Backbone bond lengths (Angstrom), bond angles and torsions (degrees), N, CA, C in turn:
res aa  C-N    CA-C-N  psi(-1)  N-CA   C-N-CA  omega(-1)  CA-C   N-CA-C  phi
1 M - - - 1.449 - - 1.536 109.15 -
2 K 1.248 118.15 125.61 1.466 122.40 -176.43 1.485 108.48 -84.98
3 T 1.391 114.12 132.18 1.481 119.51 177.92 1.506 107.40 -100.47
4 I 1.315 113.49 128.59 1.487 119.00 177.72 1.518 107.92 -106.72
5 L 1.373 115.20 122.77 1.461 121.34 177.71 1.492 109.94 -91.74
6 S 1.208 116.42 119.31 1.484 121.53 176.67 1.501 111.15 -82.90
7 S 1.345 116.90 161.42 1.455 122.59 176.45 1.538 110.24 -59.49
8 R 1.288 114.43 -29.71 1.475 118.79 179.96 1.538 109.59 -67.78
9 T 1.378 114.07 -34.52 1.503 116.95 179.80 1.519 110.81 -71.96
10 I 1.330 116.60 -42.02 1.481 121.31 -174.77 1.526 110.15 -72.93
11 F 1.277 119.41 -42.21 1.455 121.63 -172.44 1.505 113.01 -104.75
12 N 1.311 115.65 31.40 1.471 117.16 174.42 1.520 109.65 -71.14
13 R 1.255 118.61 167.35 1.457 122.89 -170.41 1.512 112.12 -65.62
14 P 1.282 123.61 -39.46 1.505 120.70 178.71 1.520 112.84 -60.85
15 V 1.359 116.72 -41.40 1.454 119.83 179.64 1.508 110.93 -63.66
16 I 1.313 116.59 -45.59 1.494 120.54 179.10 1.514 109.19 -58.78
17 A 1.312 118.94 -46.09 1.450 122.85 -179.48 1.513 111.58 -57.10
18 I 1.289 117.76 -44.16 1.501 123.75 -179.26 1.525 107.13 -63.25
19 M 1.307 117.97 -44.68 1.491 120.39 -179.28 1.494 112.85 -61.86
20 L 1.325 114.73 -42.76 1.481 118.83 179.03 1.516 112.20 -63.89
21 V 1.303 115.75 -41.97 1.539 121.15 177.53 1.497 108.31 -60.24
22 A 1.327 119.28 -40.71 1.491 120.96 -178.21 1.500 110.74 -71.07
23 L 1.319 118.40 -33.44 1.471 120.08 -178.83 1.497 112.96 -81.47
24 L 1.324 119.67 -23.16 1.480 123.37 -175.11 1.500 113.34 -53.20
25 P 1.337 121.18 -49.84 1.442 120.18 179.99 1.515 115.46 -60.44
26 L 1.396 115.64 -32.41 1.465 118.80 175.97 1.498 112.36 -66.05
27 V 1.327 114.81 -43.37 1.491 120.05 -179.66 1.538 109.29 -66.76
28 A 1.348 117.37 -46.80 1.410 120.22 -179.09 1.512 112.41 -63.01
29 G 1.361 116.39 -37.44 1.448 120.20 177.56 1.515 114.37 -61.85
30 A 1.332 113.79 -34.38 1.455 117.57 177.39 1.538 110.31 -61.98
31 W 1.334 115.38 -36.99 1.474 118.86 178.41 1.539 111.47 -73.59
32 V 1.334 115.78 -44.32 1.468 120.29 -175.24 1.516 111.19 -63.81
33 Y 1.286 120.73 -41.93 1.433 123.56 -170.92 1.549 113.34 -92.36
34 K 1.300 116.72 8.84 1.484 117.76 172.99 1.509 108.88 -79.97
35 E 1.328 117.23 110.36 1.463 120.86 -173.48 1.536 110.90 -76.81
36 W 1.326 112.54 137.62 1.525 119.25 174.23 1.499 107.72 -93.90
37 K 1.303 116.98 136.92 1.489 121.89 176.57 1.510 108.04 -128.52
38 S 1.345 114.85 135.17 1.461 121.07 -177.42 1.496 112.32 -75.67
39 G 1.284 119.47 -25.17 1.484 122.56 -174.00 1.488 114.45 83.76
40 I 1.361 116.91 -1.98 1.462 120.64 178.20 1.522 110.15 -80.73
41 V 1.304 116.05 135.99 1.466 119.86 174.89 1.544 110.25 -101.18
42 W 1.328 115.90 103.79 1.458 118.77 -175.39 1.511 110.41 -89.69
43 P 1.353 116.79 147.84 1.494 118.18 173.97 1.515 109.17 -70.16
44 E 1.320 114.81 152.14 1.460 120.88 -178.29 1.550 110.75 -73.17
45 P 1.343 119.10 127.44 1.424 120.58 176.88 1.550 110.93 -61.18
46 P 1.346 118.38 131.08 1.450 119.57 176.03 1.514 111.37 -68.11
47 I 1.326 114.27 155.65 1.469 119.92 179.08 1.504 109.56 -87.26
48 V 1.373 116.66 128.51 1.476 122.55 -179.19 1.542 107.79 -125.95
49 S 1.311 117.91 125.53 1.472 120.79 172.30 1.479 109.72 -76.34
50 P 1.323 118.21 127.95 1.492 119.63 -171.46 1.513 114.58 -72.23
51 G 1.320 117.23 -15.48 1.497 118.60 -175.63 1.527 109.37 92.71
52 E 1.310 115.24 146.86 1.479 121.56 -178.97 1.488 112.12 -121.97
53 G 1.292 117.49 142.14 1.433 122.25 176.68 1.492 115.95 60.94
54 G 1.416 114.89 34.40 1.468 118.15 178.80 1.514 114.87 90.54
55 S 1.311 115.88 -0.62 1.499 118.67 178.14 1.529 110.52 -75.68
56 A 1.313 113.30 160.94 1.494 118.33 -176.47 1.506 112.34 -73.78
57 P 1.330 119.10 152.63 1.488 122.43 173.72 1.517 110.97 -59.18
58 S 1.295 117.42 157.00 1.449 123.02 -176.65 1.519 114.48 -60.62
59 D 1.341 118.13 -24.86 1.489 119.51 -177.40 1.525 111.18 -100.38
60 A 1.324 118.94 9.74 1.462 124.16 -177.08 1.553 111.36 -85.74
61 I 1.284 114.24 153.56 1.471 122.16 169.51 1.515 107.60 -100.15
62 V 1.326 113.85 117.89 1.442 118.66 -177.15 1.572 109.88 -80.57
63 L 1.273 116.86 117.66 1.472 122.32 -177.73 1.540 110.79 -93.32
64 F 1.304 117.00 -27.86 1.462 119.56 173.62 1.513 111.43 -160.46
65 D 1.329 113.81 126.29 1.532 117.83 -179.44 1.539 109.86 -124.58
66 G 1.366 116.21 12.49 1.463 119.46 178.16 1.489 115.31 94.15
67 S 1.355 118.06 -10.37 1.457 119.27 -176.46 1.515 113.19 -89.54
68 N 1.346 115.84 -37.60 1.490 118.70 -179.03 1.549 106.51 -158.52
69 A 1.321 113.53 169.63 1.493 121.41 -179.24 1.503 110.05 -113.66
70 D 1.328 118.99 32.13 1.409 122.27 -172.26 1.510 114.46 -67.87
71 Q 1.303 117.73 -19.82 1.488 121.91 -177.64 1.581 110.96 -85.56
72 W 1.366 116.66 2.54 1.450 120.70 -173.36 1.507 112.49 -124.47
73 K 1.290 116.82 134.68 1.464 121.23 170.65 1.514 107.80 -76.86
74 G 1.318 115.19 119.73 1.428 122.66 -177.61 1.533 113.44 81.60
75 G 1.326 114.25 7.89 1.453 118.08 -177.17 1.539 114.92 -65.16
76 E 1.312 116.55 -23.99 1.482 118.61 -176.25 1.532 110.57 -64.68
77 K 1.340 117.86 -27.72 1.454 119.59 -178.38 1.533 111.75 -77.98
78 W 1.329 115.91 -15.13 1.459 118.21 176.65 1.562 112.21 -99.05
79 L 1.311 117.79 -16.75 1.459 119.21 -175.38 1.493 112.12 -69.74
80 K 1.387 115.76 128.40 1.476 121.70 -177.93 1.531 110.45 -115.68
81 E 1.345 115.81 161.28 1.439 118.72 -179.18 1.506 113.67 -66.30
82 D 1.296 118.64 -19.26 1.488 120.74 179.12 1.507 112.08 -79.41
83 G 1.378 117.97 7.40 1.450 120.54 178.82 1.511 116.03 79.43
84 T 1.352 116.84 26.15 1.453 121.15 -177.73 1.553 107.79 -123.35
85 L 1.304 113.27 158.13 1.462 119.58 162.56 1.552 107.54 -95.14
86 T 1.293 116.88 116.88 1.474 120.34 -175.51 1.533 107.42 -114.46
87 A 1.329 115.13 123.80 1.490 123.36 -173.60 1.550 108.26 -57.68
88 S 1.346 114.05 124.17 1.442 120.24 177.15 1.518 108.96 -167.35
89 R 1.298 116.56 143.25 1.456 124.84 172.08 1.554 113.99 53.63
90 G 1.289 116.40 57.89 1.426 121.63 173.45 1.508 114.41 92.93
91 P 1.362 117.79 166.16 1.477 122.34 179.84 1.490 112.34 -74.62
92 I 1.349 113.55 165.10 1.466 121.27 171.21 1.518 110.25 -128.55
93 R 1.318 117.93 154.86 1.475 121.26 179.03 1.531 107.45 -138.49
94 T 1.346 112.77 159.20 1.476 118.23 179.77 1.551 110.56 -72.54
95 K 1.300 116.82 146.46 1.484 121.47 173.41 1.530 110.55 -70.21
96 Q 1.327 116.39 -33.97 1.464 120.94 179.94 1.528 107.90 -89.49
97 T 1.292 116.72 152.40 1.449 122.01 176.48 1.521 113.20 -103.83
98 F 1.333 115.99 153.04 1.504 120.06 -175.01 1.516 109.60 -138.96
99 G 1.330 113.63 141.70 1.468 119.78 168.88 1.509 110.48 -95.55
100 S 1.335 116.41 -132.26 1.456 121.53 176.64 1.583 107.73 -59.76
101 C 1.352 114.62 132.17 1.443 115.93 -173.46 1.549 110.33 -160.81
102 Q 1.342 113.69 169.10 1.446 121.37 168.52 1.541 107.56 -109.98
103 L 1.307 116.10 126.24 1.490 120.45 -178.03 1.522 108.96 -117.99
104 H 1.326 115.81 132.53 1.468 122.31 175.56 1.521 105.69 -116.22
105 V 1.361 115.28 128.94 1.467 122.91 -179.85 1.525 108.63 -139.89
106 E 1.304 117.32 137.22 1.483 122.42 170.22 1.533 108.55 -113.33
107 F 1.312 115.91 136.13 1.473 119.80 -176.13 1.522 109.11 -143.14
108 M 1.385 113.48 161.46 1.455 118.85 -178.52 1.556 107.67 -148.00
109 S 1.322 113.71 125.85 1.455 120.74 173.65 1.536 108.74 -76.03
110 P 1.335 118.00 155.46 1.461 121.52 179.88 1.533 111.78 -56.40
111 E 1.342 118.02 136.77 1.435 122.15 -178.33 1.527 110.61 -66.09
112 K 1.346 117.01 -38.47 1.420 122.02 177.98 1.523 109.41 -80.86
113 V 1.302 116.98 114.73 1.459 120.89 -173.66 1.520 110.34 -78.00
114 R 1.296 115.58 125.90 1.477 123.29 175.73 1.504 108.38 -133.83
115 G 1.264 116.44 134.44 1.485 121.50 -179.10 1.502 112.46 78.00
116 R 1.332 115.42 -172.70 1.429 123.39 -178.01 1.506 109.18 -154.44
117 G 1.339 114.26 166.05 1.455 119.13 179.24 1.497 111.81 57.75
118 Q 1.315 117.29 -129.91 1.491 121.17 -178.68 1.489 113.70 -72.28
119 G 1.324 116.81 -7.68 1.457 119.11 -179.53 1.473 114.63 -95.74
120 R 1.361 116.16 19.72 1.461 121.36 -175.68 1.482 111.79 -127.24
121 G 1.347 119.98 106.65 1.458 123.04 175.34 1.516 110.89 67.22
122 N 1.310 119.47 35.39 1.468 124.03 -173.34 1.509 111.42 -86.35
123 S 1.336 116.17 129.31 1.440 123.88 171.07 1.550 104.77 -158.50
124 G 1.306 114.89 -162.74 1.465 118.94 -179.75 1.504 112.22 -170.13
125 I 1.303 116.58 151.57 1.455 124.48 176.10 1.532 106.96 -111.45
126 F 1.336 116.97 124.15 1.474 119.38 -173.05 1.495 109.19 -119.11
127 F 1.353 114.22 142.63 1.453 123.13 166.84 1.517 108.24 -112.89
128 G 1.385 114.35 164.78 1.445 116.87 179.31 1.491 114.22 66.15
129 D 1.352 117.81 33.27 1.454 123.54 179.76 1.547 112.24 55.30
130 F 1.295 116.00 61.79 1.449 124.49 179.18 1.511 114.71 65.88
131 R 1.303 116.30 34.85 1.451 121.56 175.90 1.560 114.29 -100.69
132 Y 1.341 115.56 -41.40 1.443 121.30 -171.45 1.532 109.26 -124.72
133 E 1.345 114.11 115.37 1.486 119.07 -169.24 1.522 111.69 -109.08
134 V 1.325 114.99 132.01 1.481 122.31 161.15 1.535 106.52 -98.96
135 Q 1.300 116.30 118.84 1.480 122.57 -169.68 1.558 111.01 -70.86
136 V 1.261 114.71 136.52 1.469 123.97 165.70 1.490 109.71 -108.93
137 L 1.341 116.57 127.80 1.452 121.34 -177.22 1.501 108.91 -160.79
138 D 1.310 117.16 152.76 1.445 120.47 169.52 1.498 107.78 -80.18
139 S 1.384 114.89 98.59 1.434 119.20 -177.30 1.552 111.48 -109.60
140 F 1.311 115.89 28.11 1.432 120.16 174.62 1.567 108.46 -91.48
141 E 1.318 113.96 108.99 1.452 120.03 -178.35 1.524 111.11 55.41
142 N 1.337 115.55 41.04 1.457 121.84 -177.74 1.517 110.82 -135.51
143 K 1.338 118.23 101.75 1.450 121.96 -174.74 1.513 111.37 -75.50
144 T 1.296 114.29 140.29 1.444 121.65 173.21 1.540 106.74 -161.45
145 Y 1.337 118.20 -179.11 1.471 118.38 177.95 1.513 109.03 -67.15
146 F 1.360 116.04 137.97 1.425 121.69 -168.45 1.541 113.95 -63.35
147 D 1.333 119.44 -33.78 1.452 121.30 178.50 1.518 108.85 -84.39
148 G 1.316 118.97 17.70 1.439 122.49 173.28 1.501 112.29 -130.09
149 Q 1.343 118.04 2.31 1.445 120.68 178.16 1.516 112.50 -79.70
150 C 1.320 118.53 174.57 1.429 122.46 -177.36 1.539 108.52 -62.27
151 G 1.347 115.18 130.12 1.449 121.40 178.98 1.549 112.50 95.67
152 A 1.307 115.43 -5.17 1.487 117.02 177.75 1.506 110.75 -77.01
153 I 1.354 115.43 148.05 1.466 119.34 160.53 1.476 102.95 -82.44
154 Y 1.337 114.63 110.04 1.434 120.64 -162.23 1.493 116.26 -51.95
155 K 1.319 114.53 125.25 1.458 125.57 179.03 1.520 113.49 61.97
156 Q 1.371 116.67 16.94 1.461 121.00 179.64 1.467 114.44 -128.78
157 A 1.349 119.07 -43.60 1.465 121.87 -174.66 1.497 111.01 -148.12
158 P 1.349 119.25 116.28 1.452 121.00 173.75 1.523 111.16 -67.74
159 P 1.326 118.69 157.48 1.482 118.45 172.72 1.472 109.48 -69.37
160 M 1.345 114.93 154.32 1.479 120.81 -179.11 1.550 111.61 -68.36
161 V 1.362 115.77 -33.71 1.448 121.78 175.04 1.521 108.38 -142.96
162 N 1.316 115.51 171.40 1.448 124.28 179.74 1.512 111.14 -116.19
163 P 1.326 118.41 93.49 1.517 121.34 177.78 1.507 114.05 -99.57
164 C 1.347 117.27 30.68 1.460 120.88 -175.68 1.529 110.55 -68.01
165 R 1.312 115.04 143.50 1.482 122.24 172.09 1.524 108.66 -88.21
166 K 1.343 114.45 170.54 1.463 121.69 177.55 1.526 112.41 -61.93
167 P 1.265 119.85 149.19 1.471 120.17 173.73 1.535 111.51 -58.63
168 G 1.339 115.46 142.43 1.448 119.84 -176.02 1.513 111.04 92.79
169 Q 1.333 120.23 0.88 1.439 122.62 175.83 1.500 109.89 -114.73
170 W 1.314 116.46 147.56 1.464 119.48 -178.07 1.550 109.21 -77.16
171 Q 1.301 115.03 139.25 1.442 123.38 179.94 1.534 108.69 -125.54
172 T 1.328 117.49 158.93 1.443 122.37 -170.48 1.519 110.25 -127.79
173 Y 1.314 116.41 128.73 1.486 123.67 168.10 1.547 109.30 -106.96
174 D 1.307 115.46 135.09 1.427 123.16 164.07 1.532 106.45 -125.28
175 I 1.321 113.61 116.77 1.467 119.54 -170.80 1.539 109.28 -123.76
176 I 1.315 115.27 131.93 1.436 121.15 173.34 1.528 107.05 -106.96
177 Y 1.343 114.88 120.12 1.476 122.65 -175.92 1.528 107.60 -113.94
178 G 1.344 113.17 126.25 1.441 120.30 172.46 1.514 108.30 -107.24
179 A 1.324 118.45 112.40 1.459 123.60 -176.06 1.532 110.51 -64.61
180 P 1.327 117.17 146.88 1.474 119.96 175.90 1.539 109.09 -75.53
181 E 1.302 113.68 164.68 1.510 118.08 177.49 1.554 108.38 -129.35
182 F 1.345 113.21 146.81 1.467 120.83 -179.06 1.536 108.40 -130.84
183 D 1.318 116.17 151.05 1.481 119.58 178.28 1.516 109.03 -89.50
184 D 1.353 115.59 -177.35 1.456 120.46 -177.81 1.523 115.68 -62.99
185 D 1.293 115.18 -17.18 1.448 121.39 176.27 1.501 113.58 -97.26
186 D 1.333 117.65 14.75 1.427 124.33 -179.20 1.522 116.81 65.04
187 K 1.328 112.51 20.50 1.467 119.53 179.47 1.541 108.95 -89.16
188 L 1.333 117.54 136.82 1.447 122.06 179.73 1.499 109.47 -66.84
189 T 1.361 117.14 126.03 1.419 122.26 175.32 1.532 116.02 -108.79
190 K 1.390 111.46 -22.05 1.482 119.38 176.08 1.471 109.94 -151.29
191 P 1.311 120.46 125.32 1.460 120.18 -176.01 1.517 109.76 -78.33
192 A 1.310 116.16 170.47 1.462 121.87 177.20 1.548 107.11 -80.90
193 Y 1.323 113.91 153.68 1.479 121.70 178.86 1.526 107.76 -131.90
194 L 1.330 113.68 146.10 1.497 119.52 176.25 1.498 111.53 -131.78
195 T 1.305 119.67 133.22 1.437 126.54 166.65 1.537 106.71 -119.69
196 V 1.316 113.95 130.92 1.482 120.55 -172.53 1.545 111.90 -130.65
197 L 1.328 115.55 130.13 1.471 121.77 170.91 1.518 106.21 -115.64
198 L 1.320 115.88 129.00 1.464 122.53 176.26 1.535 108.18 -115.42
199 N 1.329 116.38 117.59 1.462 122.38 -176.80 1.497 111.35 56.36
200 G 1.339 116.02 37.42 1.494 121.79 176.71 1.533 114.48 82.18
201 V 1.347 116.86 2.22 1.446 121.90 -178.54 1.542 110.35 -107.40
202 L 1.319 115.19 129.78 1.494 118.92 -179.87 1.523 108.95 -70.82
203 I 1.332 116.08 123.65 1.495 119.92 -179.93 1.521 113.02 -123.17
204 Q 1.388 116.32 -17.36 1.475 119.79 172.48 1.504 105.00 -138.50
205 N 1.323 116.46 126.07 1.458 123.11 -174.46 1.519 112.81 -115.10
206 H 1.341 115.86 89.61 1.456 122.07 178.00 1.534 109.19 52.30
207 V 1.304 115.56 57.80 1.465 121.85 -177.69 1.503 109.10 -87.63
208 E 1.350 115.27 133.52 1.473 118.51 176.37 1.512 110.74 -74.85
209 V 1.311 116.65 129.12 1.474 122.61 179.61 1.530 106.08 -87.04
210 Q 1.288 115.76 129.51 1.506 122.02 -173.53 1.520 113.11 -82.78
211 G 1.324 115.67 -7.27 1.438 120.16 -178.77 1.534 109.94 141.70
212 N 1.314 116.74 -165.01 1.448 121.97 178.74 1.491 110.40 -53.91
213 T 1.315 118.48 137.00 1.440 122.92 -179.84 1.495 112.11 -88.67
214 F 1.330 115.19 70.34 1.411 120.74 -179.87 1.543 114.68 -69.48
215 Y 1.298 116.48 154.57 1.452 120.61 174.55 1.548 111.09 -87.30
216 D 1.308 117.05 -35.93 1.448 119.11 -168.99 1.521 115.85 -115.17
217 K 1.321 116.01 13.32 1.513 118.25 177.31 1.510 109.41 -160.76
218 P 1.308 117.08 164.21 1.467 120.81 -177.03 1.499 113.20 -61.50
219 P 1.319 120.15 154.81 1.473 121.33 179.33 1.514 111.81 -67.85
220 S 1.295 116.62 146.56 1.478 122.02 174.30 1.570 106.98 -158.45
221 Y 1.286 112.55 156.99 1.431 119.31 -178.05 1.581 111.37 -94.97
222 S 1.299 118.16 143.27 1.424 122.93 166.70 1.537 106.31 -126.40
223 A 1.309 117.29 135.74 1.490 119.84 -174.66 1.519 111.46 -63.16
224 H 1.311 112.85 144.69 1.479 117.64 177.63 1.555 108.66 -158.83
225 E 1.308 114.97 163.69 1.433 119.98 174.03 1.547 112.99 -58.22
226 S 1.298 117.19 149.47 1.443 119.12 -178.45 1.562 111.94 -61.29
227 K 1.340 113.88 -43.52 1.480 118.29 179.70 1.494 109.78 -90.50
228 Q 1.320 114.76 126.83 1.442 121.74 -179.24 1.526 109.25 -143.28
229 P 1.331 121.23 162.62 1.446 122.79 178.91 1.522 109.92 -65.51
230 I 1.358 113.92 155.92 1.444 123.33 167.00 1.535 107.75 -96.11
231 G 1.315 116.66 138.05 1.491 119.64 -173.40 1.555 111.59 -123.44
232 L 1.302 114.87 150.26 1.436 123.72 172.24 1.514 107.64 -118.06
233 Q 1.339 117.65 133.29 1.465 122.72 -171.52 1.587 112.12 -96.35
234 F 1.286 113.92 143.79 1.449 121.33 169.69 1.526 106.89 -103.11
235 H 1.300 117.58 123.34 1.501 121.41 -177.44 1.515 108.81 -133.14
236 N 1.352 116.64 40.32 1.440 125.82 175.04 1.544 113.90 67.97
237 N 1.307 116.40 15.73 1.463 122.87 175.10 1.533 111.23 -122.92
238 P 1.296 120.01 133.75 1.478 121.56 -176.58 1.532 112.46 -80.45
239 V 1.297 117.39 65.05 1.467 123.19 177.95 1.532 109.11 -73.55
240 K 1.347 115.70 135.17 1.465 119.22 -177.30 1.520 110.16 -100.74
241 F 1.361 116.70 146.56 1.450 123.75 178.06 1.552 109.33 -128.48
242 R 1.317 114.12 147.97 1.491 119.37 174.72 1.563 107.27 -154.35
243 N 1.371 112.04 172.22 1.478 119.47 174.00 1.535 113.67 44.70
244 I 1.298 116.46 64.06 1.438 121.17 -179.65 1.517 111.01 -106.81
245 W 1.323 116.66 123.72 1.460 121.44 177.40 1.505 110.42 -143.57
246 V 1.317 115.18 157.88 1.515 121.14 -179.07 1.509 110.12 -137.33
247 R 1.323 115.17 143.75 1.430 122.39 173.58 1.550 108.24 -114.66
248 E 1.321 115.53 127.54 1.473 118.96 -176.66 1.529 112.77 -87.03
249 N 1.325 114.27 165.20 1.492 123.76 169.37 1.528 111.56 52.89
250 V 1.296 114.45 51.82 1.493 118.19 179.41 1.546 107.18 -93.83
251 V 1.343 112.40 72.25 1.442 121.40 177.89 1.559 108.90 -122.90
252 A 1.291 116.09 154.44 1.458 122.32 -179.74 1.498 110.71 -61.22
253 K 1.367 116.16 138.29 1.417 120.81 176.84 1.499 112.29 -76.05
254 T 1.280 118.50 150.99 1.478 121.49 175.63 1.530 108.99 -111.73
255 P 1.323 115.45 151.49 1.477 118.55 -178.66 1.451 112.70 -66.62
256 E 1.339 118.14 150.99 1.477 122.02 -179.81 1.524 110.64 -76.63
257 S 1.292 116.56 -33.42 1.488 119.53 -179.92 1.529 106.98 -163.89
258 S 1.306 116.33 169.32 1.428 120.88 176.44 1.541 109.16 -137.73
259 Q 1.327 112.51 155.70 1.470 118.33 179.57 1.510 112.12 -102.79
């Protein structure tokens, strides 16, 4: 017996629904896999070896590795036999100058606790030749004003959290510094910015620096060259430093051309 399929049998609603369900992934796939391209031609990122066992990245300038203090003006008076720079007899500054950069510093407050507040493990890391300070302090169970504790942009911005280790333990700063810019009339056109990680914890996130981090007056800017020395402060406490390196020109890349 011959079966004749009518158009009504073939194109009834259930059959059409099944066909549409089967075709839907193919149609959707055509939309999903259509690649969007910006047309921007970006420069190729250079290859950088990150360093092993605490060593500096391959593109870093080593400012102190424990062997000598040659990169620092006055560094010889801080250099100790244990391979550290230990704060004593005035501040020191780098012989080389730096603009926007990434700075890595390890520091340790004295294990034997003496004093309190600002009198305990006090030092500082300065950019702009002692203009802009990231505070170094023993802030482990040590109360002081919050914009002066460890990790503060001194007298301007307290750290978001306090991840300090006990005194006598090594601690690590990773700081991203964006240098300020001035026009030909010495007018500020772009403020400085600081991002700070203490012991791997973000404590300052692209914070605008309001000017020089003075102790005794409000912050204000004074024009200076973009590249300036990095400084370490002596504040009557024998704070130790080691493994200091810096990476220059840490600014976003711009495309070579666009279509």
